[in-house]
N, C-alpha and C positions, 0 to 999 in steps of 0.2 A: 665388687669393683665398680659396677655401673652406678650403684648408689653413691659411691664416693665421688664419681665424676659429676653426677647431678648436683650433689651438695656443693662441690667446688664451683661449678658454674653459677649456682644460685648465690653463693657468697660474692662472686665477682659482680654479678648483677646488682646485688644489694649495695656494694661499695660504689658502683657507678651511680645508682639512684641517690645515695647519700651525698655524693659529690654535687649532683645537680640540684638537690634540695638546698645545699649550702649556698650554691650560686644564686638560687632563687631568692634567698634571704637578703641578698645584697641590693635589692630594689633596682632591677634593670631599667634602662631608659628605652622608651618606645621609639622606634624608627618611624618618623612622621613624614608625610609626603611633602616634597618641595613645593607643590602647588598650593598646599594649605598652610605651610609654615611661614612663608614670608613673600612679599611682593618683590621678585627678583628683577633687577634691571640689567645687570651685567655680571658675568662670571669671569674672573681673572685668574689665570693659571699662575701659581706661585712656586718659586724654586726654593722650597724649604719644607721641613717636616712640620705637621701641625702639632699643637700642644697635647691634644687628646689622642694618644696612641696607646696600643696595648703595652703593658709593662713587661718587664723581664726579657727585653730584647736588647741587642747591641747595634749601635749605629755609629756612623762617622760624620763629623761636622762637614756640612756641604753636600752630603750625599742624600739620595732618596731611597735608601735601602735600610731595612731592619732585619737582622738575623736572629732567629729564635733557635737556640740549641735545645736538644732533648733535655728534660729535667736531669740535673746532675746529682749523683749520690753525695757529692761534697757537702751540700746543704743539709741533706737528711741525716748524714752520719756525724756531722759536727755538732756537738751539744751547745756551742756558743753561737747564737744566731748571727751576731755581728761579724764574727770571724768567718762563719760559713758564707755569708753574703759576699764578703770580700773575695773569698776563694772562687765562688761562682762567677763573679764579675770579671776577675782576672782571667779565668778560663775562657769565658765568652769573648772577651776582647782579644785574647791571644789567638783563639781559633778563627775568629772573624777576620783578623788581619791577614791570614793566609790567602783569602780569596777576594779581598776588597777591590784590588786593582782589576781583576777579571770582569766583575759585574758592574762596578761603578762606571766603567767606560761606556756602558749602555744606559743612557740617561732617560728615565721615564718622563721627567719634566719636559725635555726637548721634544720627545716623541709626541707628548700631549699638546704642547704649545703649537707645534707644526700642524697637527691634525685639526686643532680647534679654529685655526685661522679662517677656514671656509664655512664656519657655522655661525649664523647670526647671533645666537644666544651668547657666544663666547667672544664676539667681535668687540674690541675695545672702542670702536666708533659707534656702537649701538646707542641710540638716542632714547630708548624706552625708559620709562619712569620706574623707580624702585630702588631697592638697596643693592649695593655692590656686595658680591659674595666671592670669597676666596676659594679656589680649588687647589688642593694639595695632592699631587700624584706621588705615590710611593709604592715600593714593593716589599712585601714580607717574604723572606726565604726561611722556611721552617723545616727543621730536621724531624723526621718521623721515626717512630719505633721500628719501622720496617726497613731502616737503613737507606732511605732515600730522602732527598730534599724536595719540597713542593713550594711553588711560587704563587703568590697572589698579588695581583695589581689592584691597588686601592685608590679610588678617587674620594677624597674627603672634602666636603663643602662646609665652610664655616662662615657664620656671621654672628654678631654678638648674642642673639637670642635663639640660635638654632645650629645644630650640627647634623650633617647627613653623611652617610658612607655608601659607596657603591663598589662592589668587589667582583672582579673577574679572576677565576682560578685557572692558571695556565695548565694546559693538558700534559706537557712534558715534565717528567720527574727526572731528577739527576741523582744517580747513586752517590752515596757518601764518599766512596773512593774517588769519584771524579770531581767533587765539588771544589777542591783546592786548586785543581788545574783542569778546568773543562776544555774540551776540544773546540776547535774553531767551528766545527759543524754544530756542536751544542750551543755555542754562543750565538751563532747566526739564527738557529731555530728559536732560541730564547728571545732575540730581538724581534723576530717575525711574530711570535706569539704575543709579545708585549704590544706591538703595533695593532694587531687584530683585537686584543683586549681593550686597548684604549678607544678604538672605534666603537666597540660595543658599549663601553661605559659612557662615552659621550652621548650615544643614542639613548641610553637609559635615563640620563639626566634630562635630555630633551623631552622624553616621554613623561618623566615624572613632573616636569614643569607644566606639561599639558594635561596633567591629571590622569594619565593613562597607566599608572602603576599602582592603582588601588588594589586592595585585597579582593580576590575572587569570592571571598566568603568562606573558603575552605581552610582548615588548619592541617598542618602536617607535623609529624614527628620525624626527625632526620638526624643523621650523623655523617660526618666527613672528616677524613684526616687533614683536610685543608683548614678545618676549624681547630680541632685538637689532634695533633699528630703524635705526641709523645705520651708515655704512660702517665696517668694522673698520679701524682705523688710517687712516681716510680713504680706503681703497683698495678693500677687499673688500666687494662689495654684500651687504646682508642676505639677499638671495635665495639666496645660496650657503652661508649659515650653517645647518648641520644638526647637531642634537644627537642622538647615537646612544645606543641601548641604554637608553632610559628605560622605566619600568614603565607599562603600560597597565592602568588600574584599571577603566574602564568606557567602552564605546562605544555611543552611541545614534545615531539617524538624523541628529540635528542637532548633537550635541556629543560631546566626549570628555573624560574625566578622566584626567590623567596624574600620576604621582608621580615627581618628578625629583630627582636628586642635584645638588649644586652648592655653591658657597661663598657664604653669605649676605652677606658683605661684599665680594664681588668687584666690580670695576668694572662699572657698569651697561651700559657699551658692549660688554662682552665676555662677558656671561653672568651678571651679578650678580642677574638676576631669575629665573634658572632654578630655583633651589632651592625645593622645596615641592610642594604638591598644586594642580594647575591645572585650572580648568574652562574649556575652550576651545570656542567655537562652531567648527564645522569650517571655515567660511570665513575664520577667523582664522589658519589654518595655510597657509603657502605650500608646505610640504613635509610629507608624512605617509605613512609606510610601516610596516605591521606586519610584523615579521620572521617 
C-alpha cells in the first residue's frame, strides 16, 4: 500500500514536471526593469483592458475584471475542439454574468487614478522628458480547485517596445458559494484590499523606475494558487505546480517580491499570470525555496 502511494505521488510530480517543461518550450518573455527598458516621462492611467492579457478568461466590455473559471470538463470530454470551445465559452460567460454587477461596481481604474494624483511620476502635468507609458489596472478573479476564488490586482504598463506587469495578490479569499452574492462586508473588505494593493503597486513602479527592483542575485522555485489555481488539464493538482529559477528581488518577514518570466497571453490555467513583478504575502505561496 505504501509503495502504491509513493508511485502515485511520483506520477503526479512527473505530470507536473512535464507541464512545466511544455510551458518552458513556449519561449517565455523576460520581465525587464522599467529603469532599463525605456526613458519614461509620464505614466497615464487608462480605463481599458490591455491587449496582452492571459487567455481563457471572461470579461465584460468597459470593465476592468477578468474571471477565470476552473478548467471545465466540457472541453476535455468533447472530441470536437471547436464545439468544446464554444461550450466552455458559453459556460464562462453564463457563470460570470451572475456576479458582474457586484464586483464591477468597485472600479480598480478609479481607485488607481485617485491614488496616483499625488505622485509626480503619474502626474499629467509632469514636464520630464521621455516616452508616455499607459498603465492599465485590472483584476483577475480566479476559481481554485479548493473551491475558493482568489483575486489579483494587476498594473500593466505598455508602450510600443516594452510591456511590464506588477501584481498584488489580495489576502482575502471568497468561497465559491459566496461569489455570486458576496456580503456587504466582503465587498467592503475587497475594496479596502484593492486600495491597499494599488498603493503598493504604485510604489513598486516608482521603485522600478528608480532602479530599486533589480534581482538580488538569488533564484527561487515557488508555487502559488494565485498563479495556477485549478487542476492542470483537470488532473494535476495546483499544489504540485512549481515555477523554477525565478528572480528573488526582496524578502522580508511577511512578504517576498519576485520578478518572473512568462508569456503575457498564456492560458491563465497554465501560467498566464506568471509574467511580471509579484508582491506575495508568504502565506500565499504553497511552495517556496531559495536556491
